[in-house]
C-alpha positions in Angstrom: 40.9 92.7 134.8 41.4 96.4 133.7 41.0 98.8 136.8 38.3 101.5 135.9 39.3 105.2 136.3 37.3 107.0 138.8 34.7 109.5 137.3 35.5 113.2 136.5 32.9 115.4 136.1 32.3 119.1 135.7 29.2 120.6 136.7 29.1 124.0 135.1 27.4 126.5 132.7 28.7 128.3 129.5 28.6 131.7 131.0 30.4 130.7 133.9 34.3 131.6 133.5 35.7 129.3 136.2 33.8 126.5 134.7 35.8 127.1 131.4 39.1 127.4 133.3 38.3 123.9 135.1 37.8 122.2 131.6 40.7 123.8 130.2 42.9 122.7 133.0 41.7 119.0 133.0 42.5 119.2 129.1 45.8 120.5 129.8 46.5 117.5 132.2 45.1 115.0 129.7 42.3 114.0 132.1 39.1 112.9 130.2 36.0 114.2 131.9 32.2 114.5 131.5 30.8 118.0 131.3 27.2 118.6 132.5 26.0 121.9 131.7 23.3 122.8 134.4 21.3 125.1 132.4 20.7 122.5 130.0 20.2 119.7 132.3 18.6 121.3 135.3 17.9 118.0 137.0 21.3 117.1 137.4 21.9 120.7 138.6 19.5 120.1 141.3 20.9 116.5 142.1 24.5 117.8 142.6 23.3 120.7 144.5 21.1 118.6 146.8 24.1 115.8 147.2 26.7 118.7 148.1 24.6 121.6 149.6 26.4 123.9 147.4 24.4 126.3 144.7 27.4 127.8 142.9 29.5 126.5 140.0 31.8 124.9 139.2 31.5 121.5 140.8 34.1 119.3 140.2 33.6 115.6 141.0 36.8 113.4 141.3 35.8 109.9 142.2 34.0 110.3 145.4 35.3 113.8 146.1 33.7 117.1 145.3 35.4 120.6 144.9 33.6 123.6 144.5 35.0 126.4 142.3 38.3 126.2 140.4 40.8 125.4 143.1 43.9 124.3 141.5 45.6 122.8 144.6 42.5 120.9 145.6 41.7 119.7 142.2 45.6 118.5 141.4 45.7 116.8 144.8 42.4 115.0 143.9 43.8 113.9 140.5 46.8 112.6 142.2 45.3 110.8 145.1 43.2 109.0 142.2 46.3 108.7 140.1 44.7 110.3 137.1 48.0 112.6 136.7 
């Protein structure tokens, strides 16, 4: 049985420069991710804000780990931990 990859999600907005940097970084690493535009999907934005206690973006979810902002070290560490790179 194939092992499923942990979900990678980027919660962001089109006007958010760090959100674009995060998406480009994941693409450069060959990591598939779901992008949730919190301006278009306010319910998802409110849910992630309630879950994490954060109101800033981007919020990057890798498996069950959440990272606030574009923090290359934390993102790369989580990707390695989940064997995505």
